[in-house]
C-alpha positions as CSV (number, residue, x, y, z in Angstrom):
1,M,27.7,11.9,11.5
2,L,24.0,13.9,11.8
3,H,23.5,16.4,9.5
4,S,21.2,19.1,10.5
5,P,17.4,17.5,10.4
6,T,14.4,19.2,8.3
7,L,12.2,21.0,10.7
8,A,8.7,19.9,9.8
9,D,5.1,20.4,11.2
10,A,4.0,17.2,10.4
11,V,5.9,14.0,9.3
12,I,3.6,11.3,7.6
13,I,4.8,8.1,7.5
14,G,2.9,6.4,4.3
15,A,1.9,7.5,1.2
16,G,-1.2,5.3,0.7
17,P,-4.7,7.1,0.2
18,V,-5.2,7.8,4.0
19,G,-1.9,9.5,4.2
20,L,-2.2,11.3,1.1
21,F,-5.5,12.5,2.3
22,Q,-3.8,13.0,6.0
23,V,-2.2,15.6,3.8
24,F,-5.1,17.3,2.5
25,E,-6.8,17.9,5.7
26,L,-3.7,19.1,7.5
27,G,-3.2,21.4,4.7
28,L,-6.6,22.8,5.0
29,L,-5.3,24.2,8.8
30,D,-2.5,25.4,7.2
31,I,0.1,22.2,8.5
32,K,2.4,21.2,5.7
33,A,3.7,17.8,6.1
34,H,6.5,15.9,4.5
35,V,5.2,11.9,3.9
36,I,7.9,9.0,3.5
37,D,7.2,5.7,2.4
38,S,9.0,2.8,1.7
39,L,7.6,1.7,-1.8
40,P,9.0,3.7,-4.8
41,E,5.8,5.6,-5.6
42,A,3.0,6.9,-3.9
43,G,-0.5,5.0,-3.7
44,G,-0.2,2.0,-1.1
45,Q,-1.8,-1.1,-1.3
46,C,-4.2,0.2,-4.0
47,I,-0.7,0.8,-6.5
48,E,1.1,-2.0,-5.0
49,L,-1.5,-4.9,-5.3
50,Y,-4.6,-3.7,-7.3
51,P,-3.9,-0.9,-9.3
52,D,-5.9,-1.7,-11.9
53,K,-8.9,-3.3,-9.9
54,P,-11.9,-1.5,-9.2
55,I,-13.1,0.2,-6.3
56,Y,-16.7,0.8,-5.6
57,D,-17.0,2.0,-2.2
58,I,-15.1,5.3,-2.1
59,P,-18.3,8.0,-1.4
60,A,-19.8,9.4,-4.4
61,I,-17.4,7.4,-6.8
62,P,-19.2,4.8,-8.0
63,V,-16.1,2.9,-9.1
64,C,-12.6,3.6,-10.0
65,T,-9.0,1.9,-10.0
66,G,-6.2,2.0,-7.4
67,R,-4.0,4.1,-9.6
68,E,-7.3,6.0,-10.4
69,L,-7.7,6.9,-6.6
70,T,-4.2,7.4,-6.0
71,N,-4.0,10.2,-9.0
72,N,-7.2,11.9,-7.7
73,L,-5.8,12.3,-4.3
74,L,-2.4,13.3,-5.5
75,K,-3.8,16.0,-7.5
76,Q,-6.1,17.2,-4.9
77,I,-3.4,17.8,-2.3
78,A,-1.2,19.5,-5.2
79,P,-2.1,23.4,-3.8
80,F,-0.4,22.2,-0.3
81,S,3.0,21.3,-1.8
82,P,3.8,17.9,0.6
83,Q,7.3,16.9,0.5
84,F,7.5,13.3,-0.8
85,H,10.6,10.8,0.6
86,L,9.9,7.9,-1.2
87,G,11.5,4.5,-1.6
88,Q,12.9,4.6,2.3
89,E,11.7,3.5,5.4
90,V,11.6,5.2,8.6
91,T,14.1,3.4,11.2
92,G,14.1,5.7,14.3
93,L,11.6,8.1,16.2
94,E,12.9,9.3,18.9
95,Q,11.2,12.0,21.3
96,Q,13.6,15.2,22.1
97,A,13.6,16.9,25.5
98,D,11.4,19.6,23.7
99,G,8.8,17.3,22.9
100,R,9.2,17.2,18.9
101,F,10.4,13.9,17.5
102,L,13.5,13.1,15.6
103,I,12.9,10.7,12.7
104,S,15.7,8.9,10.9
105,T,15.0,7.3,7.4
106,S,16.8,4.3,5.7
107,Q,18.6,6.7,3.4
108,D,20.0,9.2,6.0
109,L,17.6,11.4,6.3
110,H,16.4,13.4,9.4
111,F,13.5,15.3,10.4
112,L,12.4,17.5,13.6
113,A,8.6,17.3,13.7
114,Q,6.3,18.7,15.7
115,T,3.4,15.7,14.8
116,V,3.7,12.7,13.2
117,F,1.1,10.8,11.8
118,I,1.7,7.0,11.0
119,A,-0.5,6.2,8.0
120,A,1.4,2.8,7.3
121,G,-1.6,0.8,6.5
122,V,-0.5,-2.7,8.3
123,G,3.0,-2.0,7.9
124,A,5.6,-2.4,5.0
125,F,4.7,-5.2,2.9
126,Q,7.1,-8.1,2.2
127,P,5.8,-10.5,-0.4
128,R,5.8,-14.3,0.8
129,L,8.8,-15.9,-1.6
130,L,8.7,-18.9,-3.3
131,N,11.0,-21.3,-1.3
132,L,13.8,-23.0,-3.8
133,E,17.4,-22.9,-3.0
134,S,19.1,-20.1,-5.6
135,I,15.9,-18.8,-7.1
136,E,16.6,-15.1,-6.3
137,A,19.1,-15.4,-9.0
138,F,16.2,-14.8,-11.2
139,V,13.7,-12.6,-9.0
140,D,13.0,-9.3,-11.7
141,K,14.0,-11.5,-14.6
142,Q,12.0,-14.0,-14.8
143,V,10.5,-14.9,-11.6
144,F,8.3,-11.6,-10.2
145,Y,6.6,-11.0,-7.1
146,H,5.0,-7.8,-8.5
147,I,3.6,-6.6,-11.9
148,K,4.9,-3.5,-12.7
149,H,4.7,-3.5,-16.7
150,P,2.1,-6.5,-17.9
151,E,3.4,-5.8,-21.8
152,Q,6.4,-7.2,-20.9
153,F,4.3,-10.8,-20.6
154,S,2.5,-10.3,-23.8
155,G,3.3,-13.6,-26.0
156,K,5.5,-15.0,-23.4
157,R,4.6,-19.1,-22.0
158,I,3.3,-18.0,-18.2
159,V,3.2,-19.6,-15.2
160,I,1.1,-18.3,-12.4
161,C,1.3,-19.5,-9.0
162,G,-1.2,-18.8,-5.9
163,G,-5.0,-19.0,-5.0
164,G,-6.0,-15.6,-4.2
165,D,-7.3,-12.3,-5.8
166,S,-4.3,-11.5,-7.2
167,A,-3.4,-14.4,-8.8
168,L,-6.6,-14.8,-10.7
169,D,-6.8,-11.2,-11.3
170,W,-3.6,-11.7,-13.6
171,T,-4.5,-15.3,-14.9
172,L,-7.8,-13.8,-16.6
173,Y,-5.7,-10.3,-17.5
174,F,-3.2,-12.4,-19.6
175,A,-5.0,-15.1,-20.8
176,D,-5.9,-13.4,-24.4
177,K,-2.7,-11.8,-24.6
178,A,0.5,-14.3,-23.5
179,A,1.1,-17.0,-25.6
180,S,0.1,-19.5,-22.9
181,V,-1.2,-19.5,-19.0
182,T,-0.6,-21.6,-16.5
183,L,-2.0,-21.8,-13.3
184,I,-0.9,-23.6,-10.1
185,H,-2.5,-23.8,-7.0
186,R,-1.8,-26.4,-4.2
187,R,-5.3,-27.3,-3.7
188,D,-8.3,-27.1,-6.1
189,D,-10.0,-24.2,-3.6
190,F,-9.4,-20.6,-4.0
191,K,-9.7,-17.5,-1.8
192,A,-11.0,-15.1,-4.5
193,A,-13.7,-13.3,-5.8
194,P,-16.3,-15.8,-6.6
195,Q,-16.8,-14.6,-10.7
196,S,-13.1,-14.4,-11.2
197,I,-13.3,-18.6,-9.6
198,T,-16.0,-19.5,-12.4
199,K,-14.4,-17.2,-15.4
200,M,-11.0,-18.9,-14.7
201,R,-12.8,-22.6,-15.2
202,E,-14.7,-21.8,-18.0
203,L,-11.1,-20.5,-19.7
204,C,-9.9,-23.7,-18.4
205,A,-12.9,-25.4,-20.3
206,A,-12.3,-24.0,-23.4
207,G,-8.5,-24.6,-23.4
208,K,-7.7,-21.1,-22.8
209,I,-5.6,-21.7,-20.1
210,Q,-4.4,-24.3,-17.8
211,L,-4.7,-25.3,-14.1
212,V,-1.9,-27.2,-12.3
213,I,-2.7,-28.1,-8.8
214,G,0.2,-29.1,-6.7
215,Q,3.4,-27.4,-6.1
216,I,6.4,-26.0,-7.2
217,T,9.6,-28.2,-5.8
218,G,12.4,-27.4,-8.3
219,Y,13.6,-25.9,-11.2
220,E,15.8,-26.2,-14.4
221,S,17.9,-23.3,-16.0
222,K,20.1,-23.4,-18.8
223,D,22.5,-20.3,-20.1
224,D,21.8,-18.5,-16.8
225,R,18.2,-19.0,-17.5
226,L,14.9,-20.3,-15.7
227,S,14.0,-23.2,-18.6
228,E,11.7,-25.6,-16.4
229,I,10.0,-25.8,-12.9
230,L,9.3,-28.7,-11.4
231,I,5.7,-29.5,-10.2
232,S,4.9,-31.9,-8.0
233,D,1.1,-33.0,-7.4
234,I,-0.3,-34.0,-3.8
235,D,0.2,-37.9,-4.6
236,G,3.7,-37.2,-5.2
237,N,3.5,-37.2,-8.9
238,T,6.1,-35.0,-10.6
239,N,6.0,-32.9,-13.9
240,L,8.6,-30.4,-15.4
241,L,7.1,-27.2,-17.0
242,P,8.7,-25.3,-19.5
243,L,8.3,-21.3,-18.8
244,D,9.3,-17.8,-19.7
245,D,8.3,-16.4,-16.9
246,L,7.1,-17.4,-13.3
247,L,4.7,-14.5,-11.2
248,I,4.4,-15.8,-7.7
249,F,1.5,-14.5,-5.8
250,F,1.6,-15.6,-2.1
251,G,0.3,-13.0,-0.6
252,L,2.1,-10.4,1.5
253,S,3.3,-10.2,4.9
254,P,3.3,-7.2,6.3
255,K,5.8,-6.4,9.4
256,L,5.3,-3.5,11.9
257,G,9.4,-3.2,11.8
258,P,10.8,-0.4,14.0
259,I,7.4,0.7,15.1
260,T,7.6,-2.0,17.5
261,N,10.7,0.0,19.3
262,W,8.9,3.5,19.2
263,G,7.3,3.0,22.7
264,L,3.6,2.9,21.5
265,D,0.9,1.2,22.8
266,I,0.3,-1.9,20.6
267,D,-1.7,-4.6,20.7
268,R,-1.9,-7.6,18.0
269,K,0.4,-5.8,15.6
270,Q,-2.0,-2.5,15.3
271,I,-1.6,1.0,17.4
272,V,-3.7,1.5,19.9
273,V,-5.7,5.1,19.6
274,D,-8.4,7.0,20.9
275,T,-11.8,7.7,18.7
276,E,-11.3,11.3,19.7
277,K,-7.9,12.3,18.0
278,F,-6.7,9.6,17.0
279,Q,-3.8,10.1,19.0
280,T,-1.5,7.1,20.2
281,S,-0.5,6.8,23.9
282,I,2.3,9.3,22.8
283,P,1.0,13.0,23.0
284,G,1.5,14.4,19.3
285,I,1.6,11.2,17.7
286,Y,-0.7,9.8,15.6
287,A,-2.1,6.7,14.0
288,V,-4.7,6.7,10.8
289,G,-6.0,4.2,8.7
290,D,-5.3,0.0,9.0
291,I,-2.5,0.5,11.3
292,N,-4.5,1.4,14.2
293,A,-6.7,-0.2,16.3
294,Y,-9.8,1.0,18.6
295,P,-13.3,-0.4,19.6
296,G,-15.6,-0.8,16.6
297,K,-12.5,-0.5,14.1
298,K,-13.5,-1.0,10.6
299,K,-10.7,-1.6,8.1
300,L,-12.2,0.9,5.4
301,I,-10.3,3.4,2.9
302,L,-13.3,5.4,4.2
303,S,-13.0,4.9,7.9
304,G,-9.2,6.1,7.3
305,F,-10.4,9.5,5.1
306,H,-12.8,10.2,8.7
307,E,-9.9,9.1,11.2
308,A,-7.3,11.8,9.1
309,A,-10.2,14.6,9.4
310,L,-10.0,14.0,13.0
311,A,-6.7,13.7,14.0
312,A,-5.9,16.7,12.2
313,F,-8.0,18.6,14.0
314,A,-6.3,17.3,16.7
315,A,-2.8,18.2,15.9
316,A,-3.8,21.7,14.9
317,A,-5.1,22.2,18.9
318,Y,-1.5,20.3,19.9
319,L,0.1,22.6,18.2
320,N,-1.7,25.9,19.1
321,P,-3.0,24.9,22.3
322,E,-3.6,28.9,23.1
323,K,-5.6,29.6,19.7
324,Q,-9.0,28.2,19.3
325,I,-9.4,26.1,16.1
326,Q,-12.7,27.0,13.5
327,L,-14.2,24.6,11.4
328,Q,-14.3,26.0,7.8
329,Y,-16.2,24.3,4.9
330,T,-14.7,24.2,1.4
331,T,-17.6,25.4,0.2
332,T,-17.7,29.2,1.6
333,S,-14.6,29.5,3.5
334,P,-12.6,32.5,1.4
335,K,-9.6,31.2,3.3
336,L,-9.8,27.9,2.3
337,H,-10.3,28.9,-1.5
338,Q,-7.1,30.7,-1.1
339,A,-5.6,28.1,-0.1
340,L,-7.0,25.3,-2.6
341,G,-6.2,28.2,-5.7
342,V,-9.9,28.0,-6.8
343,K,-12.2,30.5,-7.3
344,P,-15.9,30.7,-5.2
345,A,-18.7,29.9,-7.0
346,S,-20.6,32.6,-8.2
347,P,-24.1,33.1,-6.4
348,E,-27.2,31.9,-8.4
């Protein structure tokens, strides 16, 4: 039974940095937003992939972590009181006879939105899994694809699998915190920051961590706990390695999921938009951030911020076609000062 849907000026799909900034740009134009995200907290890739990793290319901020960027964006949009609906995916989007969009989620929530903003990054992230029979029984107990609480691994015998930034970042992080750290990669070639690779090899040479070239091909368990993993090298030799916890960083596989069924123009898993409004092939639906495609597209957070601003103005014109939308500046506009809850600066 369909419950009465929540009426919304705008629904934003995706609570990453660009989705959060979309709230801000809409708020300046007096458009209230609901935000839906499959992850349990706001922040998108910044929180899921590199919460503590430094970001250097946010304008006017020399350096900040993914978590700091997310927290500042949440503080910035607080005056507009966005409604968050986290830990659920959008499962359906259907345009109604009156032009509005009926949106359904995996938690049986329904929204009737006048505009929709897809800020879903490159889709819903799914970690690439370790392909071993029945290993899922140990997931989030001793096998982890995400690290939420680093302190739980202190003093443990840790095995880390992978050859990218995440694997090496956590290897370096735990080098002086865990009882032992073993990094496993299928080849002696890494796709990570050069300085991280250099530091990792220095720690190996100093005996602080171990590097094993090979793949996990099996495991042993005792008393319903993972006790050892079987590692096979390129020559087929095998070795059993005792451990307490296994951290897997094979990368994330983005999936568009239901978005492919919404009737949008999609090219190579990206939503095609124009560069004036960042509108999709369906009027009233906009796509911003890494999810969209247009000539010259650059997948940068700052590019997404620019797209969010233009999409907001386009939506304001779409919602009020008879009204001229004025560009106002947060520095001088009394109306925006009131909306933001700030006092104008005193004249010198």
